[in-house]
C-alpha positions as CSV (number, residue, x, y, z in Angstrom):
1,M,-16.7,-75.5,108.4
2,K,-13.6,-75.8,110.5
3,K,-12.7,-79.0,108.6
4,K,-13.1,-77.2,105.3
5,L,-10.9,-74.3,106.4
6,L,-8.3,-76.8,107.5
7,N,-8.3,-78.6,104.2
8,I,-8.0,-75.3,102.3
9,L,-5.0,-74.3,104.5
10,K,-3.5,-77.7,104.0
11,R,-3.8,-77.5,100.2
12,L,-2.5,-73.9,100.3
13,R,0.5,-75.0,102.3
14,K,1.2,-77.8,99.9
15,Q,1.0,-75.4,96.9
16,V,3.3,-73.0,98.6
17,A,5.7,-75.7,99.5
18,F,5.5,-77.0,95.9
19,Y,6.2,-73.6,94.5
20,L,9.2,-73.0,96.8
21,I,10.7,-76.4,95.9
22,T,10.2,-76.0,92.1
23,N,11.2,-72.4,91.8
24,R,14.3,-72.2,93.9
25,L,16.4,-70.7,91.2
26,F,13.8,-68.0,90.4
27,I,13.3,-67.2,94.1
28,S,17.0,-66.9,94.7
29,Y,17.2,-64.4,91.8
30,V,14.4,-62.4,93.3
31,I,15.8,-62.4,96.8
32,F,19.3,-61.5,95.8
33,S,18.1,-58.7,93.4
34,L,15.9,-57.2,96.1
35,L,18.6,-57.4,98.8
36,G,20.9,-55.5,96.5
37,T,18.4,-52.6,96.1
38,I,17.7,-52.6,99.8
39,L,21.4,-52.3,100.7
40,L,21.9,-49.6,98.1
41,R,19.1,-47.5,99.7
42,N,20.5,-48.3,103.1
43,F,24.1,-47.1,102.2
44,T,22.8,-44.0,100.3
45,I,19.5,-42.3,101.2
46,G,18.8,-44.5,104.2
47,N,15.1,-45.4,103.7
48,T,16.0,-49.1,104.0
49,F,12.6,-50.5,104.9
50,S,10.4,-48.1,103.0
51,I,7.5,-50.1,101.5
52,K,7.0,-48.0,98.3
53,P,10.4,-48.4,96.7
54,F,10.6,-52.0,97.9
55,I,7.4,-52.9,96.0
56,A,8.5,-50.8,93.0
57,D,11.8,-52.7,92.8
58,L,10.0,-56.0,93.3
59,A,7.6,-55.2,90.5
60,V,10.4,-54.7,87.9
61,I,12.5,-57.6,89.2
62,L,9.4,-59.9,88.8
63,L,8.6,-58.5,85.4
64,I,12.1,-59.1,84.1
65,G,12.3,-62.5,85.9
66,A,9.0,-63.7,84.4
67,F,10.5,-63.9,80.9
68,G,13.0,-66.5,82.2
69,Y,10.2,-69.0,82.2
70,I,10.2,-68.8,78.4
71,K,13.5,-70.5,78.4
72,K,14.2,-74.2,79.2
73,P,15.0,-74.8,82.8
74,E,18.7,-75.6,82.2
75,K,19.1,-72.3,80.3
76,R,17.4,-70.1,82.9
77,Y,20.5,-69.8,85.0
78,K,22.4,-67.8,82.4
79,Y,19.4,-65.4,82.0
80,Y,18.9,-64.8,85.7
81,F,22.7,-64.5,86.3
82,I,23.0,-61.9,83.6
83,C,20.1,-59.9,85.0
84,L,21.5,-60.2,88.5
85,L,24.9,-59.1,87.2
86,I,23.4,-56.0,85.6
87,F,21.7,-55.1,88.9
88,T,25.0,-55.6,90.7
89,I,27.0,-53.4,88.3
90,A,24.3,-50.7,88.6
91,E,24.4,-50.9,92.4
92,I,28.1,-50.6,92.6
93,I,28.2,-47.6,90.2
94,N,25.4,-45.8,92.0
95,S,26.9,-46.5,95.4
96,V,30.2,-44.9,94.4
97,Y,28.5,-42.2,92.5
98,Y,26.3,-41.2,95.5
99,T,29.4,-40.8,97.6
100,F,30.7,-38.2,95.1
101,Y,27.5,-36.3,94.1
102,M,24.8,-37.2,96.7
103,S,22.8,-38.3,93.8
104,F,22.4,-41.4,91.5
105,A,24.1,-42.2,88.2
106,S,22.6,-41.5,84.8
107,F,23.1,-43.1,81.4
108,G,23.4,-39.6,80.0
109,E,26.7,-39.3,81.8
110,I,28.3,-42.4,80.2
111,A,29.9,-40.0,77.8
112,S,31.7,-38.4,80.8
113,L,33.5,-41.6,81.7
114,S,36.5,-40.4,79.8
115,Q,37.1,-38.0,82.6
116,V,37.7,-40.8,85.1
117,K,41.4,-41.1,84.1
118,T,41.9,-37.6,85.3
119,V,40.4,-38.0,88.7
120,T,41.5,-41.5,89.5
121,G,42.9,-40.4,92.9
122,S,39.5,-38.9,93.9
123,L,37.9,-42.2,93.1
124,Y,40.3,-44.3,95.1
125,E,39.9,-41.9,98.0
126,K,36.2,-42.3,98.1
127,F,35.8,-46.0,97.7
128,K,34.2,-47.8,100.7
129,F,34.0,-51.5,101.4
130,Y,30.3,-51.5,101.1
131,D,30.5,-50.2,97.5
132,F,31.4,-53.7,96.5
133,I,29.3,-55.8,98.9
134,Y,26.8,-56.4,96.1
135,I,29.3,-58.7,94.3
136,I,28.4,-61.4,96.9
137,F,25.0,-61.9,95.4
138,P,26.0,-63.2,91.9
139,I,28.6,-65.3,93.6
140,L,26.0,-66.9,95.9
141,F,23.6,-67.3,93.0
142,Y,26.3,-69.2,91.1
143,Y,26.9,-71.6,94.0
144,I,23.1,-72.2,94.4
145,H,23.0,-73.1,90.7
146,K,25.9,-75.5,91.1
147,K,24.1,-77.2,94.0
148,L,20.9,-77.5,92.1
149,N,22.7,-78.9,89.1
150,T,23.9,-81.8,91.2
151,T,20.5,-82.6,92.6
152,Y,18.7,-83.2,89.3
153,Y,16.6,-80.1,90.0
154,Y,16.6,-79.0,86.3
155,N,15.5,-82.5,85.1
156,L,12.7,-82.5,87.7
157,I,11.5,-79.0,86.6
158,K,11.5,-80.1,83.0
159,K,9.0,-82.9,83.7
160,I,6.5,-81.1,86.0
161,E,6.6,-77.4,85.3
162,V,4.0,-75.7,83.2
163,K,6.0,-72.8,81.7
164,K,3.0,-70.7,80.5
165,K,1.3,-70.9,83.9
166,M,4.4,-69.8,85.7
167,L,4.9,-67.0,83.3
168,L,1.4,-65.8,83.7
169,I,1.5,-66.0,87.6
170,T,4.7,-64.1,87.7
171,L,3.5,-61.4,85.3
172,T,0.3,-61.0,87.3
173,M,2.2,-60.5,90.5
174,S,4.4,-58.0,88.8
175,F,1.4,-56.0,87.4
176,I,-0.2,-56.0,90.9
177,C,3.0,-54.5,92.4
178,L,3.2,-52.0,89.5
179,A,-0.4,-51.1,89.9
180,Y,0.2,-50.4,93.6
181,T,3.3,-48.3,92.8
182,F,1.6,-46.0,90.4
183,A,-1.9,-45.9,92.0
184,T,-0.3,-44.6,95.2
185,A,1.8,-42.0,93.3
186,N,0.6,-38.4,93.3
187,K,0.9,-35.6,90.8
188,T,4.2,-34.5,92.2
189,D,5.6,-38.0,92.0
190,Y,4.7,-38.3,88.3
191,S,6.1,-34.8,87.6
192,R,9.4,-35.6,89.1
193,L,9.6,-39.0,87.4
194,A,9.0,-37.3,84.1
195,K,11.5,-34.5,84.6
196,Q,14.1,-36.8,86.2
197,W,16.3,-34.0,87.7
198,N,15.5,-34.9,91.3
199,R,17.1,-38.3,91.3
200,V,17.2,-38.9,95.0
201,Y,13.4,-38.3,95.3
202,I,12.7,-40.8,92.4
203,V,14.8,-43.5,94.1
204,E,13.1,-42.8,97.4
205,R,9.7,-43.1,95.9
206,F,10.0,-45.5,93.0
207,G,13.1,-47.5,93.8
208,I,16.5,-47.8,92.0
209,V,15.3,-50.1,89.2
210,I,12.4,-47.9,88.0
211,Y,14.7,-44.9,88.4
212,Q,17.4,-46.5,86.2
213,T,14.9,-47.7,83.6
214,N,13.3,-44.3,83.4
215,D,16.7,-42.7,83.2
216,L,17.6,-44.8,80.2
217,I,14.4,-43.6,78.4
218,Q,15.2,-40.0,79.4
219,S,18.8,-40.2,78.2
220,L,17.6,-41.4,74.8
221,T,15.3,-38.4,74.5
222,P,17.9,-35.9,73.2
223,K,18.7,-38.4,70.4
224,L,15.1,-38.2,69.4
225,S,14.6,-34.5,69.9
226,S,13.7,-33.9,66.3
227,L,10.8,-36.3,66.7
228,F,9.6,-35.7,70.2
229,G,9.3,-32.8,72.5
230,Y,10.5,-29.9,70.4
231,E,7.1,-28.1,70.1
232,E,6.4,-28.3,73.8
233,A,10.0,-27.1,74.6
234,A,9.7,-24.2,72.2
235,K,6.3,-23.2,73.7
236,L,7.9,-23.3,77.2
237,F,10.8,-21.2,76.0
238,H,8.5,-18.5,74.5
239,D,6.1,-18.5,77.4
240,Y,9.0,-17.9,79.8
241,F,10.9,-15.2,78.0
242,D,7.9,-13.4,76.5
243,N,6.6,-12.9,80.0
244,M,10.0,-11.5,81.2
245,K,8.3,-8.1,81.4
246,E,7.0,-9.2,84.7
247,E,10.6,-9.1,85.8
248,D,11.2,-5.5,84.6
249,K,11.4,-4.2,88.1
250,Y,14.6,-6.3,88.5
251,N,16.1,-5.0,85.2
252,G,17.6,-1.7,84.2
253,K,20.5,0.5,85.4
254,N,21.9,0.8,88.8
255,E,24.9,2.4,90.5
256,Y,27.3,-0.1,88.9
257,T,26.1,0.1,85.3
258,N,29.0,0.4,82.8
259,I,31.5,0.9,85.7
260,L,33.8,-1.7,84.0
261,D,33.1,-0.7,80.4
262,G,36.4,-0.9,78.5
263,Y,38.2,-2.9,81.2
264,N,39.9,-6.2,80.5
265,V,38.6,-9.2,82.5
266,I,40.4,-12.2,83.9
267,L,38.3,-14.8,85.7
268,V,40.3,-16.9,88.2
269,H,38.7,-20.2,88.8
270,M,39.7,-21.2,92.3
271,E,39.4,-25.0,92.5
272,G,37.5,-26.2,95.5
273,M,37.8,-23.0,97.5
274,Q,35.0,-22.6,100.1
275,T,34.1,-19.4,102.0
276,F,34.2,-21.0,105.5
277,L,38.0,-21.3,105.1
278,M,38.2,-17.5,105.5
279,D,37.2,-18.0,109.1
280,V,39.7,-20.8,109.8
281,S,43.1,-20.1,111.4
282,F,45.5,-22.0,113.6
283,N,48.1,-20.5,115.9
284,G,47.5,-17.0,114.5
285,V,48.0,-18.1,110.8
286,D,45.0,-17.8,108.5
287,A,44.2,-20.9,106.3
288,V,43.6,-18.6,103.3
289,Y,45.2,-15.3,104.1
290,N,45.4,-14.1,100.5
291,V,41.7,-14.8,99.7
292,K,40.8,-12.8,102.8
293,K,43.1,-10.0,101.7
294,L,41.5,-9.9,98.2
295,A,38.0,-9.9,99.8
296,S,39.0,-6.9,102.0
297,E,40.4,-5.0,99.0
298,G,37.7,-5.7,96.4
299,M,34.0,-6.4,96.0
300,F,33.3,-9.5,98.1
301,F,30.0,-11.4,97.6
302,K,29.7,-13.3,100.8
303,N,26.6,-15.4,100.1
304,F,27.6,-16.8,96.7
305,Y,26.6,-20.4,95.8
306,P,27.7,-22.6,92.9
307,Q,24.9,-24.5,91.2
308,I,26.7,-27.7,90.0
309,S,25.5,-31.1,89.0
310,T,27.6,-34.0,87.9
311,G,29.9,-31.8,85.7
312,T,31.3,-30.1,88.8
313,S,34.0,-27.6,87.5
314,S,32.7,-27.7,84.0
315,D,29.1,-27.0,85.2
316,T,30.5,-23.9,86.9
317,E,32.2,-22.7,83.8
318,F,29.1,-23.2,81.7
319,T,26.7,-21.6,84.2
320,L,28.9,-18.6,84.8
321,S,29.4,-18.1,81.1
322,S,25.8,-18.6,79.9
323,S,23.6,-18.0,83.0
324,L,21.9,-21.3,82.2
325,M,21.7,-24.3,84.5
326,P,23.6,-27.6,84.1
327,A,22.0,-30.3,82.0
328,S,19.5,-32.5,83.8
329,S,21.2,-35.6,82.3
330,G,24.8,-35.8,81.3
331,T,27.1,-32.7,81.2
332,V,26.9,-29.8,78.8
333,F,30.7,-29.9,78.1
334,V,30.5,-33.5,77.0
335,S,27.0,-34.1,75.7
336,Y,25.8,-30.6,74.6
337,Y,28.8,-28.6,73.8
338,N,27.8,-28.3,70.1
339,R,24.8,-26.0,70.8
340,N,24.7,-22.3,70.3
341,Y,24.8,-20.4,73.6
342,I,25.0,-16.7,74.4
343,T,27.9,-16.3,76.7
344,L,30.1,-13.7,78.4
345,Q,32.9,-14.6,76.0
346,K,30.8,-14.0,72.9
347,L,29.2,-10.8,74.1
348,L,32.7,-9.4,74.8
349,K,34.0,-10.6,71.5
350,Q,31.2,-8.5,69.9
351,K,32.9,-5.5,71.6
352,G,36.3,-6.4,70.1
353,Y,37.7,-8.4,73.0
354,Y,40.2,-11.2,72.4
355,T,39.2,-14.3,74.5
356,F,41.3,-17.1,75.9
357,S,41.3,-19.8,78.6
358,S,44.3,-21.3,80.5
359,H,44.6,-24.6,82.5
360,G,47.5,-26.7,83.6
361,N,46.0,-30.0,82.5
362,Y,45.1,-31.7,79.3
363,A,42.8,-29.8,77.0
364,S,40.7,-33.0,76.8
365,M,39.8,-32.8,80.5
366,W,36.0,-32.2,80.6
367,N,36.1,-32.0,76.8
368,R,37.4,-28.4,77.1
369,D,39.2,-28.7,73.7
370,K,35.7,-28.7,72.1
371,A,33.6,-27.0,74.7
372,H,35.8,-23.9,75.1
373,P,35.6,-22.9,71.5
374,S,31.9,-23.4,71.7
375,L,31.7,-21.0,74.6
376,G,33.5,-18.4,72.5
377,Y,37.2,-18.7,73.5
378,D,39.6,-17.8,70.7
379,D,42.6,-19.6,72.2
380,M,43.4,-22.1,74.9
381,I,46.7,-22.1,76.8
382,F,46.8,-25.5,78.3
383,E,49.3,-28.1,79.6
384,D,51.4,-28.3,76.5
385,A,52.2,-24.5,76.7
386,F,54.0,-24.9,80.1
387,E,57.4,-26.3,81.0
388,Y,57.4,-28.6,84.0
389,T,58.7,-31.9,85.4
390,E,56.9,-34.7,87.3
391,D,58.1,-33.0,90.5
392,D,56.1,-30.0,89.6
393,V,52.8,-31.9,89.4
394,I,50.2,-31.8,92.2
395,N,47.2,-34.0,91.6
396,L,45.8,-33.4,88.1
397,G,48.6,-31.2,86.6
398,I,51.2,-28.5,87.0
399,N,51.1,-27.1,90.5
400,D,49.5,-23.7,91.0
401,S,52.7,-22.0,91.9
402,K,54.5,-23.1,88.8
403,F,51.4,-22.4,86.7
404,F,51.1,-18.8,87.8
405,E,54.8,-18.2,87.5
406,Q,54.7,-19.1,83.8
407,L,51.3,-17.7,83.2
408,V,52.0,-14.0,84.0
409,P,54.5,-13.4,81.1
410,K,51.8,-14.9,78.8
411,L,49.2,-12.5,80.2
412,E,51.6,-9.6,79.8
413,N,52.1,-10.6,76.1
414,I,48.3,-10.8,75.6
415,E,48.0,-7.3,77.1
416,Q,50.7,-5.9,74.7
417,T,49.1,-7.5,71.6
418,H,45.3,-6.9,72.3
419,P,43.5,-3.7,73.0
420,N,41.0,-5.6,75.1
421,Y,40.9,-9.1,76.3
422,M,38.9,-11.5,78.5
423,G,40.3,-14.8,79.9
424,T,39.6,-17.6,82.3
425,V,42.4,-19.0,84.4
426,I,41.7,-22.4,86.0
427,T,43.7,-23.6,89.0
428,L,44.2,-27.2,89.8
429,S,46.1,-28.0,93.0
430,N,43.2,-27.8,95.4
431,H,41.3,-30.6,93.6
432,S,40.5,-33.8,95.5
433,P,41.9,-36.1,96.7
434,F,43.7,-33.9,99.2
435,I,46.5,-36.3,99.9
436,F,49.7,-34.7,98.6
437,L,50.9,-33.5,102.0
438,D,54.6,-33.7,101.1
439,K,54.0,-31.1,98.4
440,Y,51.6,-28.7,100.1
441,G,54.2,-27.4,102.5
442,E,53.9,-26.9,106.3
443,Y,50.8,-25.7,107.9
444,D,50.6,-26.1,111.7
445,M,47.0,-27.0,112.7
446,S,47.8,-28.0,116.2
447,T,45.5,-27.0,119.1
448,T,46.7,-26.2,122.6
449,Y,44.4,-26.9,125.5
450,T,44.7,-27.2,129.3
451,E,43.6,-29.9,131.7
452,E,44.2,-30.9,135.3
453,D,46.8,-33.6,136.1
454,E,45.0,-36.5,137.8
455,N,47.8,-37.1,140.3
456,T,49.1,-33.6,141.2
457,G,46.0,-31.4,140.4
458,E,48.3,-29.1,138.5
459,I,46.9,-27.4,135.4
460,I,49.0,-28.4,132.4
461,S,49.0,-27.5,128.7
462,K,48.8,-30.1,126.0
463,T,49.0,-29.9,122.3
464,S,46.9,-32.0,119.8
465,N,47.2,-32.1,116.1
466,Y,44.0,-34.0,115.6
467,L,43.2,-32.7,112.2
468,Y,46.4,-34.0,110.6
469,N,45.7,-36.6,107.9
470,T,41.9,-36.4,108.3
471,P,39.8,-35.5,105.2
472,V,39.0,-32.0,106.5
473,G,42.5,-31.4,107.8
474,N,44.0,-32.4,104.4
475,Y,41.6,-30.1,102.6
476,I,42.6,-27.2,104.8
477,T,46.3,-27.9,104.2
478,S,45.7,-28.2,100.4
479,S,43.7,-24.9,100.4
480,H,46.5,-23.2,102.4
481,Y,48.9,-24.2,99.6
482,A,46.5,-23.0,96.9
483,D,46.1,-19.7,98.7
484,K,49.8,-19.2,99.0
485,A,50.2,-19.8,95.2
486,L,47.4,-17.3,94.7
487,G,49.3,-14.8,96.8
488,E,52.3,-15.2,94.6
489,F,50.1,-14.5,91.5
490,I,48.8,-11.3,93.0
491,E,52.3,-10.2,93.9
492,Y,53.3,-10.8,90.2
493,I,50.3,-8.7,89.1
494,N,51.1,-5.9,91.6
495,N,54.7,-5.8,90.5
496,S,54.0,-5.8,86.8
497,K,53.8,-2.6,84.8
498,Y,50.7,-4.0,83.2
499,F,47.1,-4.8,84.3
500,D,46.1,-1.3,85.4
501,N,43.1,-1.6,83.1
502,T,42.2,-5.1,84.2
503,V,39.6,-6.5,86.6
504,F,40.1,-9.9,88.2
505,V,37.1,-12.0,89.1
506,F,38.1,-14.7,91.7
507,Y,35.5,-17.4,92.3
508,G,35.4,-20.8,94.0
509,D,34.0,-23.3,91.5
510,H,32.3,-25.7,94.0
511,D,32.6,-27.1,97.5
512,A,35.2,-29.7,98.4
513,K,32.7,-32.6,98.4
514,L,33.5,-33.3,102.1
515,T,30.7,-35.1,103.9
516,R,28.8,-33.5,106.8
517,K,30.5,-36.0,109.2
518,E,34.0,-35.1,107.9
519,L,33.3,-31.4,108.3
520,N,31.7,-31.8,111.7
521,Y,35.1,-33.0,112.8
522,L,36.4,-29.4,112.4
523,Y,33.6,-27.9,114.5
524,N,32.9,-30.5,117.2
525,Y,36.1,-32.4,118.0
526,N,37.1,-32.5,121.6
527,P,40.9,-32.8,121.7
528,K,40.8,-33.7,125.4
529,T,38.7,-36.9,124.9
530,G,39.5,-37.7,121.3
531,E,35.7,-37.8,120.6
532,V,33.2,-35.5,118.9
533,Y,31.1,-33.4,121.3
534,E,27.6,-34.7,122.1
535,E,24.7,-32.4,121.3
536,N,24.1,-31.8,125.0
537,D,27.6,-30.5,125.6
538,K,28.0,-26.8,126.1
539,E,30.8,-26.7,123.5
540,Y,28.7,-28.4,120.8
541,K,28.1,-26.4,117.7
542,E,25.1,-27.5,115.7
543,Y,26.0,-28.8,112.3
544,N,22.9,-30.3,110.7
545,Y,22.0,-31.0,107.1
546,Y,21.0,-27.4,106.5
547,N,24.2,-26.0,108.1
548,H,26.2,-28.2,105.8
549,E,24.3,-27.2,102.7
550,L,24.6,-23.5,103.5
551,N,28.3,-24.0,104.2
552,K,28.9,-24.9,100.6
553,N,29.1,-21.3,99.5
554,T,32.3,-20.2,97.8
555,P,34.1,-16.8,97.5
556,L,33.2,-14.4,94.6
557,I,35.6,-11.4,94.6
558,L,36.0,-8.6,92.1
559,W,39.5,-7.1,92.5
560,T,41.8,-4.7,90.6
561,K,45.1,-3.0,91.1
562,N,43.7,0.2,89.7
563,Q,43.4,2.4,92.7
564,N,40.6,4.6,91.4
565,L,38.4,1.7,90.5
566,K,39.3,-0.2,93.7
567,K,37.8,2.6,95.7
568,K,34.5,2.4,93.8
569,I,34.1,-1.3,94.1
570,N,35.5,-2.0,97.6
571,K,32.4,-3.4,99.3
572,E,31.0,-6.5,101.0
573,I,27.8,-7.7,99.4
574,N,25.5,-9.9,101.5
575,Y,22.7,-10.6,99.0
576,T,22.1,-14.4,98.3
577,M,23.2,-15.1,94.8
578,G,24.1,-18.1,92.5
579,M,26.6,-18.8,89.8
580,Y,23.9,-18.0,87.1
581,D,23.8,-14.4,88.5
582,V,27.4,-13.7,87.6
583,L,26.8,-13.0,83.9
584,P,23.9,-10.6,84.5
585,T,25.7,-8.8,87.3
586,L,29.1,-8.6,85.6
587,G,27.5,-7.9,82.3
588,N,25.7,-4.8,83.6
589,M,29.1,-3.5,84.8
590,L,30.7,-4.2,81.4
591,G,27.8,-2.8,79.4
592,I,26.7,-6.1,77.8
593,E,23.4,-8.1,78.2
594,N,22.2,-11.7,77.6
595,K,18.4,-11.4,77.3
596,Y,18.2,-15.2,77.8
597,A,20.0,-15.3,81.1
598,L,18.2,-17.1,83.9
599,G,20.0,-15.3,86.6
600,H,19.7,-11.6,87.6
601,D,21.9,-8.6,88.2
602,I,22.2,-9.0,92.0
603,F,22.2,-5.2,92.4
604,N,18.7,-5.0,90.9
605,I,17.0,-8.0,92.4
606,K,18.8,-7.7,95.8
607,D,17.1,-9.6,98.6
608,N,14.4,-11.0,96.2
609,N,16.8,-13.3,94.5
610,I,16.4,-17.1,94.4
611,V,19.2,-19.7,93.8
612,V,17.9,-22.8,92.1
613,Y,19.8,-26.0,92.3
614,P,19.8,-28.7,89.7
615,N,18.1,-31.2,92.1
616,G,15.2,-28.8,92.6
617,N,16.3,-27.4,96.0
618,F,16.3,-23.7,96.2
619,L,17.8,-21.0,98.4
620,T,16.6,-17.4,99.2
621,N,17.6,-15.0,101.9
622,K,14.6,-16.3,103.8
623,V,14.7,-20.1,103.4
624,Y,16.6,-23.2,102.2
625,Y,14.1,-25.7,100.7
626,N,14.8,-29.4,100.3
627,N,12.9,-30.6,97.3
628,S,13.2,-34.3,98.1
629,T,11.7,-34.1,101.6
630,G,9.5,-31.0,101.2
631,E,11.1,-29.7,104.4
632,Y,12.8,-26.3,104.7
633,F,15.1,-24.3,107.0
634,V,14.1,-20.7,107.8
635,R,16.9,-18.2,107.6
636,N,17.5,-14.8,109.2
637,N,14.5,-15.1,111.5
638,S,12.2,-14.7,108.5
639,V,8.5,-15.2,108.5
640,I,7.2,-17.3,105.6
641,D,4.0,-19.2,104.8
642,D,3.1,-22.2,102.5
643,D,2.3,-19.8,99.6
644,Y,5.9,-18.5,99.7
645,I,7.3,-22.0,99.4
646,E,4.8,-23.1,96.7
647,E,5.4,-20.0,94.6
648,H,9.2,-20.4,94.7
649,K,8.9,-24.2,94.1
650,I,6.9,-23.6,91.0
651,Y,9.4,-21.0,89.8
652,S,12.3,-23.3,90.4
653,E,10.8,-26.2,88.5
654,R,9.9,-24.0,85.6
655,L,13.4,-22.5,85.4
656,L,14.9,-26.0,85.4
657,D,12.6,-27.1,82.6
658,V,13.3,-24.0,80.5
659,S,17.1,-24.3,81.0
660,N,17.1,-28.0,80.0
661,S,14.9,-27.4,77.0
662,I,17.3,-24.7,75.8
663,I,20.2,-27.0,76.1
664,V,18.7,-30.1,74.6
665,H,16.9,-28.4,71.7
666,N,19.3,-25.5,71.0
667,L,16.4,-23.1,71.5
668,I,18.2,-19.8,71.8
669,Y,19.6,-20.3,68.3
670,K,16.5,-21.7,66.8
671,E,13.8,-19.7,68.6
672,G,15.5,-16.6,69.9
673,T,15.4,-13.1,68.4
674,D,18.1,-10.5,68.1
675,I,20.9,-13.0,68.4
676,D,23.6,-11.5,66.3
677,V,26.1,-12.7,68.9
678,L,25.6,-16.2,67.5
679,S,26.1,-15.3,63.8
680,D,29.6,-16.7,63.6
681,D,28.8,-19.9,65.4
682,K,28.1,-21.9,62.3
683,K,31.7,-21.5,61.4
684,N,33.0,-22.7,64.8
685,I,30.4,-25.2,66.0
686,K,29.4,-28.5,64.4
687,E,25.6,-28.3,64.1
688,N,23.8,-31.0,66.0
689,T,22.6,-33.7,63.6
690,N,19.1,-33.6,65.0
691,E,18.7,-30.0,64.0
């Protein structure tokens, strides 16, 4: 028996040795492909040695590699090299993409690549050495091929290899790995794979290769919308909005109903402005003095959260205007601008308002030259309407100070020629990268501290400017400049004889995309030691994942120079709200309504509100829920149970499905009722060819 076992082991060892010797090229392809996926997970989500994504990636790598055996040995190198090169490119793209968006890239966003030219500085700032480490694998593979080519490897394989057998063995191994991957998946895994909006979770569970393959299929879905998915999407749409009567307790009039009826509206889109800046000051000088002053004079929504995806600023514009979520794949402004949405702009146009947008950059940035008319803007006052030199440029376009200086006369002219108007003014200077220190002006961020002299024992004062030229320090300096320009704008408005009948809505469009580590430098740096405080230090301030996420809120402020109205709206609002709540809240004040809004009037729903994020996370006044991990952070000493989480999780997923169905299939226009606001859209919007 022992002898038999030894013989079996001996034969097995020979077979394994034979396989390794005769499949060196294939094995190199598999190892290098797998190493790339492992490193990508390591540098992004961190689950380096998780078995499930490893087996899932191996399954697809084997499946693709199996078909190399169809080719002659000497031609396999090109096939495997091309496959490896594709994996490498995908890994580089996803590595850089994750740094920006804490998510993974999508084929649906290829159309957005035209925006890269406008944010090149941001790209260069974010590149890390490990973003390109994947290049080493195709290079090593090439040298292995060259070595094999000099050892008559390919001639040997040609003589002894049975191609069909190797193909069958490799496919079998692939199917075993795939079977394990999908047999161990639960209902939630399948649901998220199908919906695709929680990309991090899919990569954590199914690996980057299955994610990217699935994403390609999902990205092609809109192109096939006339053939697949419409009936299901329409049913989802009707089920959701036909049951809105359940939400009646959150609808209706409140103390602010029609309070702004007849007023002009100017939205001021404050690029990258976060609320935490209002609590930052150095040497008695506030980082954003003017934003704080506006908040103290107007209606300040303290717990306001943007709900952006990959479209960043454009997502904010879309969600604020329509009360819909960003698209799950691609961006609305680039991929779905030619749909018919009910928006703030169109609703006000029904009441006779003239609408416009203004921006100090190219109209083509984020496809605004097409997307803005689709939202309902009559005119666009963009870069070519302003006079400036290269010295007046900060980052993406004309600096905010010069922009506001030339904008005010244009606004005064609009007021003289239109009884009512609504406009959006988009600032630029506080856009990443925050590296234009020579143009921001001076802002002293130095810190003074005392310590004992080692030799004399004397207490001496020292000064440290540790934030200078750090990511968070540069961001604060940039924001200080943007705030100063904003103050100049408000001064123009206050000194003008116009704008007594105008309400300004100031809002931060999204967070600055600083990492938790970069922001922690602000809260936990010890200038005495030059190090960050340890957790056991009495000076340490906890800044964990949830602190960082909750720190991404931005200011939302309603302000007017009209003294009577100012008294009525001067209030701080602490309800938790999202960008999609702006249209219902502001709409109630203006006397307009979008019956297909996904958000709520915050003064009706109050503390029962939920902010849903495009990745499936959600926020209420009681909890922040992480959809990827299933973990959550309890807020305000609340008491919650599993039913609370499950109920809000189901609501969030349904809302995301409904929103994306509306966007992809143009459902408000095709399935909605009482949509006179869209009656002129056929004249202005090119109909989608799949309709």
